[in-house]
N, C-alpha and C positions, 0 to 999 in steps of 0.2 A: 532392324528394330522398328516397331510401329510408333508413330507419334499419336498423341491422344487428341481427340476432336475438341475437347474443352480447353486445351492449352492456351489458345488465343485469348480466352477470356479469363485465364487464371483459374479455371476450374480443374478439378482433380479426379482421376480414376480411383483415388483412395476411398471414394464412396462405396466401392465394392467391399471394403473391409468394415463398413459401418452397418452392422446388422440391426437396422432400425427402420421402422416405417416412417414415411414422410407425411403422414396425415395428422399426427398429434401436434398440438401447439408446442413451440420450442420450450416454453417455461414449464411444461409438464415433464417430470423426470422419471426415468426408470429406476429400479432398485440399484442397478449397477452405477448409475450416475449419482444417486444419493450417496452411495458408499464412497465413490470417488470424491465427492464434495466433502465428505467427512474427513477423508485422509488428507486432501490438499488444503481444505478450508480451515482446519484447526490451527495451522500455523498463522494464518492471517487473523483469526480470532485472537490469538495470543499477541500478535503484533499490535493490534488495536488496543487490547486490554492493557498491555504493558506501556504503550506509548501515551495513552490518555489518562491512565490511573495516576500518573505522576502529579497531576494537578492537585487532587485532594491529599495525596501523600505529602507534597511540599507544604501544604497548609498545616497538616498534622505535625510536621517537623518543627514548625514555628513554635508550637506549644511545648514540644518535648525538649527542644534545644535552645530556644531564644525567648522563653517566657511569653509567648504570644506575639512578639515583635516580628516584623518582616524579615525574611531571610536576606543576607547580604546580596545586593543586586547581581554582582558578578557570579557568585556561586549559585544563585537561583537560576541564572541563565544557563550555566554549565549543567546543572541538574536536569533542567527541562530539555536542553539540547543534546544531552549525552547520548541518548538512544539514537537520535538522528545522526550524530557524528559517527557512531559505530556503524550505522546502516550504510553510510557511504563506502566504508571499507568492505563491509559484508557483501555488497552488490558484486564485487569482483572475486570473492573467495568462496562461493557456494560449491558444495560437493555432496549434498544430500545429508550432511550431519548437522545442519544448522539448528534443528530442533533440540539436539543434545546440548548445544552451546547455550540455547535459550534456557534450558532447564538448569544447567550448571550456574549460569550468571544469576538466575532468579534466586537460587539457593544462597549464593554468596551475598546477594543484595540484602536478604533478610538477616544476615549475620552482622550487619553494621553495629559496631560496639558503641552505642550511644552513651553507655555508662562509663566508658574508659577513655575515649578520645574527646578532644575539645569539639565544640559545636561545628566550627569550620572544618576540622579534620573529618568529622563524620560525614559532612556533605561531600567532601572530596572523595572519601572512601566509597560512598554510595554512587557518586557520579562515575567513578572509574568502572564499577561493575555495570552501571547503566550503559556505558560505552561498549563494554564487552557484550552485554545483552543485545545492543543495537547491531553488533556484527552478525549475530544469529538472526535477528529480525531482518536485516538487509539481505542476507543470503536466502531467506525464505521468499522474498518477492519474486525473483526470477525462477526459483525452484517451483513454487506453487503455480506460477503461470505456465511453465513448461509442462509440468505434470498434467495440468488440465487441458492445455491446448493440444498436446500430443494425443490425448485420449478422447477428445470430443469430436462429434461429427461436425462437418462444415456448417450445416444449417443451425446447429445449436452451440457452436463454439463461443460466440459472443455472450449468449445467455449463461453458459456455464461459467465463464470468466466473471460475469457480473454477479452471479451467485457467490462465487468465491470472494469477490471484493466486498459484497454486502456484509461479510463477517466483520468488517471494520465497524459498522454501526452496532452490530450485536455485541462486539467486544467492548465498545464504549458503554453501551447500555448496561451490560452485565457488570462491568466494573463499578458503575454508579450504584446498581442494586446491591452488590456485595458490600460496598462501603456503608450503605444505609443499614443493612442487616447486621453487620459487625458492630457498627456504632450503637445500634439499638441494644445489642447484647451487652455493651459496656456502659449503658446509660446509668445504671445504679452506681457503679463504682466511680465513674467520672463525674456525673452530674450531681447525684445525691450525696455521695461521700466526698466530693471535691478533689478526687485524686486525678488531676488532669494528666499527670505523667503516664498514666496507664494507656494513653493514646499510643504509646510506643508499641503496645501489643496489637492495637487496631491496625496500624499501617503494615505491620509484618504479616498479619493474617491476610489482609487484603491483597498484598503482593504475592504471598505464598500460595493462595488458592488457585492461582493460574497454573500451578504444577499439575493439577488434576487432569485437565484435558490433554496437557502435553504428554504426560506419562501414559495416558490411556491410548494414545494413537502412535506412540513412538515406534512400536514394533511394526505396525502396518506400513509406516513411512519408510523404515529401513529395508523392508523386504519387498517393496513394490517392484514388480518386474517391468522391463521395458515394454512400451506400448506397441501394438501392431502398426499404428500410424508411423511411429518413429522408425521402426525397422523397415517398413515399406518405403518411407521417404528416403532413407539412406540407399536402398536398392535402386530407387529411381535415379538418384544422383549418380550412383556408380554406373548405371546403364547409360546415362547421358554422357558421362565422361568417356565411357568406352566408345560411344559413337563419335565423340570429338577427336579422340586421340588414337583411333584404331590404326591410322597410317603413320603415326609419329614414331619416335625412337623407341628402342627396347626399354629404356628407362621409364617412359610414360606408360608403356604396356604393363610393365612390372608394377607400377603404382596402381593401375586398375585392378590387377589380380589381387592385390592386398588391400583394396579399398575397405572391405568389411572390417578388417583389423584397425585401419586408420580411423574410420568414422566412429569407432567405439570410444575414442579419446576426444577431449575437447578440441574444437577447431584450432588449427595452428594460427599463431599470431600473424604470420605472413599471409595466410589465406584470408584472414579477417581484414587485414589492411588492403589486400588486393580487391576484395569484394566492395569495400566501402570507399575505395579510391575513385570509383565511378560516381559521377554526380547524381545519377538517378537513384543510387542507393544511399549515398551520403546525405542527400536532401531529406530522405525519409528519416534517417537517424537524427539529423539536426532538428527536424520537426518534432519527433517524439521527445527529445531531450529538452528543447525550449518550452514546449507546451507543459511538460511536467514540472519544470523549474518554475515557470511563471505561476502555474496553478498553486504549487505548494507555498510560495511566498504569501499569497492571499489566504489560502485555506488554513495553514498552520498559524499564520499571523493572528487570525481571529480565534481559532479553536484552542491554541495553547496559551492564550491570554484572555480567558473568558471573564475576567473581573469586570470589564466594561459591560458585557452582556448581562451578567448576573446582577449587577447593581441596578440596571435598568428594569429588570423584572422583579426586583425585591428579594433576591436570594443571594446577596453578596456576603452574608455572614458577618455583618457589621455590629449587630446587637445580640445581647443575651450572654449566657455562659459559654465557655469554650466548646462544650459538647453541643449546645444549641447552634452555635455558629457553624460547626463542622457539619451537623445534620442538615442545616439550612443550605449550605453549599452543595452537599450531595444531592439534595432534592432538586436544586436548580440545574445541576448537570443532567439529571434524568429528564427534566422538562425540555432542555435544549436538544437532547438526543432524540426524544420521541417526536418533537415537533417537526424536525426537518431531516435528520439523518436517515432513519429507517425508511420513511416513505419515499425519499428520493432514490435510494438504492433500488427499491423494487419497481419503481417506474421505469428505471433502466432495464431491469431484468425482463419486464413484460414487453418493452418496446424496442429493444436494441436490434432485434432481427427484422423489425418492420421499418424503423426510421433510419437505421444505419448508424455507424459510429461517428462519422464526420458531422452529420447534421446535429446529433445530440451534443457533441463536444462544442461546436460553434455556438449553438443557442444557449448552452449551459454557461459558457464564458460570458456571453453578452448579458444574459439575465443576472448573473452574479455581479457583473459590473454595475448594473442598474441598481440593484438592491444594496450593494456595498456603499454606494454614494448616498443612500437615503437613510439607512436604518439608525444612524447615530443622532438624527435631528428630529425624531418623531415623538409623539406622546407615547405613554406606556402601551396602550392597546395597539396603536399603529406600529410601535417598535416590535412587539411580539409577532405580529403578522408579517412584517417586513423581514425580520430576522429568520422566521420560519421559512419564508420563501427563498431567502438567500441560501440557507442550508439545503433546501430542497433542490435548487438548481446547481449547487455545488455537486451534489451526488447524482441527480438526474442530469449529468453533464460531465465536465472535465475530470472531476475527482475519480470517477469510475472509468471513463474512456481512456484517460492517460495510462491507466494500468492495462486495459485491454489491448490498446493499439500495438505496443511492442510485442505482445504475445501472439498477435495475428498477422502482422505485416512482414515479419522477417522469416526467412526459411529456417528449417529445423537446425541446420548446421550452425547458424549464427544467432539463433533466437535467444538463448539464455544469456549470452554475452551482451547482445544488443539491449535486451531487457534490463540487464544489470546496469549498463551505462545510463540508460534512460531513467531508471529508478534512482540511481545515484545523483543524477542532475536534479531530480525532484527533492531528494533529501538535502541537497545543497541549498535549495530554496527554503526548505523548512528551517535549516540552521540559521540562515540569514534572518528569518522572521523571529526565531526564538531568541537570538542574541541582540537583535536591533530594535525590537518592538518597544520594549519598556523605555529605553533611552530616547528613542525618537519621539515617543508619546510625550515625554517630559520636555523635550527640546522644542518641538514644533506643534504639539497638540495631537490628540487622537484623531480629530476630524481630518487633519492633513495626512496622517498616516493612512487613513482609510482611502483617501484619494490615490495614494500610491498603489493600494490594492486594486482600485478601479483600473488604473493604467496597466497593471499586470494582466488583468482579465481581458482587456481590449487587445493587448498585444498577443495574448494567447489565442484569441479568436483568429487573428491574422496568421499566426504561425501554423494553425491547423490547415490552412490552405496548402501547405507543403505536403500534406499527407493524402494518399489515395483512400477511397472508400474500400474497406476490406470485407464487407459482407459477402459471403460466398466465394471469396478469393483464396486460393491455395498458394501460399508463397513458395512451396516446394515445386509445384508445377510451373510457376513463373520462372524460377531459377533454372529448372530443366530446359524450358523453352529458350531462355536466354543463352544457355550454354550450347544448345543445338544451333541456334541462329548465328552464334558467334563463329561457328566453324564454316558456315556457308560463305 
């Protein structure tokens, strides 16, 4: 069996299976790639829509259930953290059916019986279905990453993953736009006629409209065939095993003969432990987990508790009728999304194959630390500029690359599991922020909480040093080379 010349550098002969010219810029997509992004990206769009829309929905429930008063602190934390709690579970239970679970949980969420249960019971009911929704959301993280990484060429893999992840910004933006449109449709009955309880219809429509893209792509997701890259990567691993074990026992030879059947199943737990028992592999998994955990503490700590931000820019919904307050808040959410979210994602899309993942992640962490330390102490114009830059460097930085790294650095056989563990670590950080932010802000002050976020960003920059640069690196070829060298 011949070895491949690019193996020493982690390059792959899988380029033979990538029928694409090498002269087009990586961010220019073919029709097939756009179709792939539509199939894989809709899940991430829904993830962001469902995760971020809970902020305006929670405010609407104040008027429907508590006569405009704040939701009970504990139940509010559970409601906002519910999807992330479920996501931690979902990272380990993906099987391609996660979009169906998202659809089912969304339908059940909008059946919350606000007219029958007590206010607290309604929040618990909705939170339970948010947790189940989160299981589907969590399963989609490794699934969308694997679908994309398995089908993208090496020179465009990072760009494709960044495109997928940019749907987080669009999901948040569309959620805010839908909220404004539905509120506008209810203006007469809520504002002019004073029937504030009709907000019950607003939040159900806002949540329920996410079913449209989900149902529209469900069939394509369920019938998507295995990729050429996945099949060839498995063949390469089988060939490498044959080289290693050709002179071993009959049992080992029998295993090689049936490798195709075995590799169709998820990687065995024993194989996973064996692979990551080596420090060179464990270090990378530790790095992806720590970076995502630290990033999400800061990112979700700020973005799931935007009252501080909205109050600074004058869109905190503190004055006016209930309808005017809700409309004001939705407008503020659009401003926040447009200022930093979307531009940052596309800076990564355009530059990830030029600058590399490691550089983007480190500079993103450092710049986010700088702007997190400053934005709460500035005048309104300075605050808007500083917060916009903070959001920009979250997304032209670690918020995108922590998703890309596990999809690119681990071999196909372990990619989905390792990505799930990494993403679960991130969601654990998000849960910490969602549950602890409000109480910590009360106990020690928002300014000191922001310094905790600064520390997380600085620590994330150092943890990135555990990771290799993955631009142009084929982890399947690296694994095949390691297996070959291990026999010598």
